[in-house]
C-alpha positions in Angstrom: 5.6 104.9 236.9 6.0 102.8 233.5 6.7 105.9 231.1 8.9 107.3 234.1 11.3 104.8 233.7 11.0 104.6 229.6 11.8 108.4 229.8 14.3 107.7 232.2 15.9 104.6 229.4 15.6 107.4 226.6 18.1 110.1 228.4 20.3 107.2 228.8 20.6 106.2 225.6 20.2 109.5 223.9 23.1 110.8 226.3 25.2 108.4 227.8 25.6 106.2 225.2 27.2 108.2 222.9 29.3 109.2 225.1 30.7 106.0 226.1 31.1 105.2 222.2 32.6 108.6 221.5 34.9 107.3 224.8 35.9 104.0 222.8 36.6 105.9 219.5 39.3 108.2 220.9 40.7 104.6 222.8 40.6 103.2 219.4 42.0 106.1 217.5 44.9 106.3 220.0 45.7 102.8 219.8 45.7 103.2 215.8 48.3 103.4 213.8 47.8 105.8 210.8 49.3 105.3 207.3 50.5 108.9 205.6 49.1 109.3 202.6 49.9 111.9 199.3 47.1 113.6 197.2 47.7 114.8 194.1 45.0 116.9 192.8 43.9 117.2 189.0 44.9 121.2 189.7 48.5 120.9 190.9 48.3 121.0 194.1 49.8 118.2 196.6 48.5 117.5 200.0 49.8 115.0 202.7 47.8 113.7 205.5 45.6 110.8 206.8 42.6 109.6 205.0 39.6 110.0 207.6 36.9 108.8 205.3 36.2 107.6 201.9 32.4 107.8 200.7 33.2 107.4 196.9 32.3 110.6 196.1 34.6 112.7 198.3 37.2 111.9 200.9 37.9 113.6 204.1 41.9 114.4 204.7 43.8 115.3 208.5 46.6 117.7 206.8 49.4 118.7 208.7 49.5 122.2 207.4 45.6 123.1 207.1 43.6 120.3 209.1 40.7 118.6 207.6 39.4 119.4 204.3 37.2 117.6 202.0 38.0 116.9 198.7 36.1 115.4 195.8 37.4 113.0 194.2 36.8 114.2 190.6 39.6 116.8 191.6 42.1 114.3 192.4 44.7 112.8 189.9 46.2 110.2 192.0 46.3 108.7 195.6 49.5 107.7 197.1 50.5 105.6 199.6 53.8 107.1 200.9 54.5 103.8 202.7 54.9 105.6 205.8 52.9 104.7 209.0 52.9 106.7 212.4 51.5 106.0 215.9 49.0 109.2 217.4 51.8 109.7 219.0 54.5 111.1 216.3 51.8 112.9 214.6 51.1 115.1 217.3 54.3 115.4 218.2 55.2 117.0 214.5 57.9 115.1 214.2 57.2 113.1 211.1 58.5 114.8 207.4 56.2 115.1 204.8 58.6 115.4 200.9 61.6 113.3 202.1 59.7 110.0 203.4 58.9 108.5 200.2 59.3 108.9 195.8 62.2 108.3 193.4 64.3 111.3 194.9 65.0 109.2 198.1 67.1 106.8 195.7 69.3 109.6 194.8 72.3 111.4 196.1 72.8 114.9 194.4 74.8 112.4 191.3 75.8 109.0 192.7 72.0 106.7 194.0 71.9 104.7 197.1 70.6 101.1 197.6 67.1 101.8 197.8 65.2 100.4 194.9 62.8 103.4 191.9 59.2 101.7 193.0 57.0 100.6 190.3 55.3 104.2 188.5 57.7 106.3 190.5 59.7 107.2 187.0 61.9 110.2 187.6 64.2 113.0 185.5 67.4 114.6 186.3 68.2 117.8 184.6 72.2 119.0 184.8 73.3 121.8 183.1 75.1 119.5 180.9 72.3 117.4 180.2 69.5 115.3 181.1 69.2 111.7 182.5 65.7 109.7 182.7 64.9 106.9 185.2 61.9 104.2 184.8 61.4 101.5 186.9 60.0 97.6 185.8 59.7 96.9 188.8 60.1 97.5 192.7 63.2 96.0 192.1 64.9 97.1 188.7 65.1 100.3 187.2 66.7 101.5 183.4 67.6 104.9 182.7 69.4 107.0 180.1 71.6 109.7 181.0 73.8 112.1 178.1 75.0 115.6 177.3 72.9 117.7 175.3 73.8 116.9 172.1 73.6 113.5 173.2 77.2 112.3 173.1 78.1 111.1 175.0 75.4 109.1 176.0 74.6 106.1 178.3 72.4 103.9 179.3 71.7 102.8 183.0 70.7 99.6 184.9 70.0 99.3 188.3 68.8 96.2 190.7 68.0 96.3 194.6 69.2 92.3 195.6 68.7 92.8 199.6 66.7 94.9 201.9 66.2 93.7 205.4 65.2 96.9 208.1 67.8 99.0 207.3 70.2 97.4 205.6 70.1 97.3 201.6 72.2 96.0 198.4 71.9 97.0 195.2 73.6 96.3 191.7 74.0 99.0 189.0 76.0 99.2 185.5 76.4 102.0 182.8 76.9 101.5 179.4 77.8 104.6 177.1 79.3 105.3 173.7 80.9 108.6 172.4 77.6 109.0 170.4 77.8 111.3 167.7 81.6 112.1 168.4 84.5 110.0 166.8 81.4 108.5 165.3 81.0 106.8 168.2 84.1 104.5 168.3 84.6 105.1 171.7 83.2 103.4 174.3 83.1 102.5 177.9 81.4 101.4 181.2 80.7 101.6 184.8 79.9 98.8 187.0 79.2 98.8 190.9 78.1 97.7 194.2 76.2 100.0 196.7 75.8 99.2 200.4 73.0 101.7 201.8 72.3 101.7 205.4 69.3 103.9 207.0 66.5 104.9 205.5 64.5 107.0 202.8 64.7 110.0 204.7 68.5 109.4 206.2 71.1 107.2 205.0 74.5 106.6 204.5 76.5 104.7 201.4 79.3 103.0 200.1 79.9 102.2 196.9 82.9 100.0 195.0 83.3 99.3 191.2 85.5 99.8 188.1 85.2 102.0 185.0 86.5 102.4 182.3 87.2 103.7 178.3 88.1 102.5 175.1 89.3 104.5 172.3 89.2 102.1 169.0 92.2 103.4 166.6 93.7 105.3 169.1 96.9 105.0 167.8 96.0 106.9 163.8 93.7 109.1 165.8 93.8 112.7 167.3 90.9 112.1 169.9 91.4 113.0 173.5 95.1 112.9 172.1 96.3 114.7 175.2 94.3 112.2 177.6 95.5 109.0 175.6 99.3 109.9 175.1 101.6 108.2 177.9 105.0 109.6 175.8 107.2 109.8 173.0 107.6 107.0 170.5 111.1 108.0 170.4 113.7 109.3 172.8 116.7 111.8 171.7 117.9 115.6 171.5 120.1 117.4 169.8 120.6 120.1 172.4 120.7 118.8 175.7 123.8 117.0 176.4 122.9 115.1 179.8 120.1 113.6 177.6 120.6 109.5 177.6 120.4 109.3 174.0 122.2 112.8 172.7 122.9 113.0 169.6 125.7 116.1 168.5 125.0 115.7 164.3 122.1 118.9 164.3 122.0 118.9 160.7 120.4 115.3 160.3 117.4 116.3 162.5 115.3 116.6 160.4 116.1 113.6 158.0 115.9 111.6 161.4 112.2 112.8 162.4 111.2 112.1 158.3 112.9 108.6 158.7 110.9 107.7 162.3 107.5 109.6 161.8 107.4 110.1 157.9 106.7 113.1 156.3 104.3 115.2 158.7 106.3 114.7 161.0 106.5 118.0 161.9 102.8 118.5 162.6 102.6 119.0 166.5 99.2 116.7 167.0 100.6 113.9 164.7 99.1 111.1 166.1 102.5 109.0 165.2 104.8 111.0 167.1 103.3 109.8 170.3 102.1 106.3 172.1 98.6 105.8 173.5 96.5 104.4 175.5 93.7 102.0 173.8 91.6 101.7 177.1 91.7 104.5 180.7 90.6 101.8 183.7 90.1 102.8 186.9 88.9 101.6 190.5 85.6 103.7 191.7 85.0 104.1 195.7 81.8 106.2 196.5 80.9 107.5 199.7 77.6 109.5 200.2 75.4 109.8 202.6 71.7 112.3 203.1 70.1 113.8 206.6 67.1 116.0 206.7 67.0 119.8 207.6 64.4 121.6 208.7 61.0 120.9 206.6 61.7 120.6 203.0 65.8 120.2 202.5 67.7 118.0 203.2 71.7 117.9 203.1 73.7 115.7 201.1 77.5 114.6 200.6 78.4 113.3 197.5 81.8 112.1 196.2 83.6 109.5 193.9 87.0 108.5 194.4 88.9 107.4 190.9 91.7 105.6 191.4 93.7 105.1 187.9 95.3 102.9 186.3 98.8 104.0 184.7 101.1 103.1 181.9 104.5 104.4 181.5 107.5 104.1 179.0 111.0 103.0 179.0 113.1 103.5 175.9 115.9 100.5 174.6 118.3 101.4 172.3 116.7 101.6 168.7 119.6 102.2 165.8 118.3 104.1 163.1 120.4 104.3 159.7 119.7 106.9 156.4 120.6 109.4 154.6 120.7 113.5 154.6 122.4 116.4 152.5 125.4 117.5 153.9 126.8 121.1 151.6 130.3 121.2 150.8 132.3 124.1 150.7 130.9 125.3 147.3 127.2 124.9 148.4 126.7 121.9 146.5 124.4 118.9 148.4 126.1 115.7 149.0 124.2 112.8 150.1 125.3 111.7 152.8 124.3 108.4 155.0 124.2 108.5 158.7 124.1 105.6 161.7 122.9 107.2 165.3 121.1 105.2 167.9 118.0 107.0 169.7 115.0 105.7 172.5 112.5 103.4 171.2 109.7 103.4 173.6 107.7 100.8 175.2 104.6 101.0 177.1 104.8 99.2 180.7 102.9 99.3 183.8 103.5 102.3 186.1 104.7 101.4 189.7 102.3 104.6 190.5 98.5 105.3 189.7 96.8 108.4 189.9 93.9 109.3 191.9 90.6 111.9 191.2 88.7 112.8 193.8 85.6 114.4 193.1 83.6 116.1 196.5 79.5 117.3 195.6 78.2 118.4 199.4 74.9 119.6 198.1 71.4 121.2 199.5 68.1 119.4 197.8 64.8 121.3 198.5 61.9 119.5 198.2 59.2 121.7 196.8 56.4 119.1 196.6 56.2 115.4 196.3 57.2 115.4 192.7 59.8 118.4 191.9 63.8 119.3 193.5 65.9 121.2 193.2 70.0 120.6 194.1 72.7 122.7 194.2 76.0 121.5 195.1 79.4 123.6 195.7 81.8 120.9 194.1 85.1 120.3 193.5 87.7 117.9 192.1 91.1 117.2 193.2 93.7 115.7 191.5 96.8 113.9 192.3 99.5 112.5 189.2 101.8 109.5 189.3 104.3 111.6 190.9 102.1 112.8 193.6 101.1 116.7 192.6 98.3 117.5 193.0 95.6 119.6 190.9 92.5 121.4 192.2 89.6 123.5 190.7 86.4 124.3 191.5 83.1 122.8 189.9 79.8 123.9 191.0 76.4 122.4 189.8 73.0 122.6 189.9 70.0 120.3 189.0 66.1 119.8 188.8 64.5 116.7 189.9 61.1 116.0 188.7 58.6 113.2 189.0 56.3 112.1 185.7 
């Protein structure tokens, strides 16, 4: 009898108790939240999943794409916590994404950035057709970077700091300080300083930015550097041919002598900067409206835009008397030195009552091939409204590549 009871006890222990344990394990598993990890292997492959076990030699990773897989730790380059925690219900519903919820690329739109911080260790590069930019995270709040063309002219230093984060509301401050580099011997420089507010998470968010940008040209009056962009108007106003001109001069024979008196011996050169009134500085209020949203499994749609409201100057002319001499030929063809006295308009630079506005639209698609690689294509365009309200526009398509390192 005792032997029978002993056998029954052994049977219950072997058959029933493990089932109770398994049931309890399933119950615990169903109630637990699991952290999503990225495993980067030494051969370059990357796997997303949930770590089930780690015995020190290998890990068991439950992936979305190929199921459970054992990975030898000697083949692992790094294990990255994506900071995304999912319930079993989310995992089974297949609603989570892999490439777009973490990493340095989540801090960028096509060209501008959001208020989310570049976290420590998430350094990255962005390669445009016109040049590269590289960004380094100093800590989980502050990052520094460099932006340049392929000839390092112009070139700029970038800094960004996250100043507030609470759930889905984020604020950051950013600044860019740039130089013309080798162009114009580095004498031109400028900056852009802005505040960004972002609402949302790393996969889907919307941002509004506001700031001020400027460029300074040193020794601008004696330089032809970017003369078309800097010119406000003629230094002096007059005409020998337009009778309706407010400073019409009927005696066209003094044209050469008058120009020489006003501008010097080189007045006839079309690019003589002494003929024009130019700006020493160009400033603009800059507004940015941007957003990103996942599309499909690995792509995201980006809307990026910048609106530049530029300070403008204009020229008003006041009477200015000019005295000089010129050679008038008598009836025998002999030169006779003859004095002249005329009134022309002398220009004065004043603030304009109207500003010009430039809008840069950058709708784009980003395709994440992996956690550390992405490609972007933007069908961008520019619309410019001058101070008279006249509009010009042109397309400006762009492509770029993102790389984490």
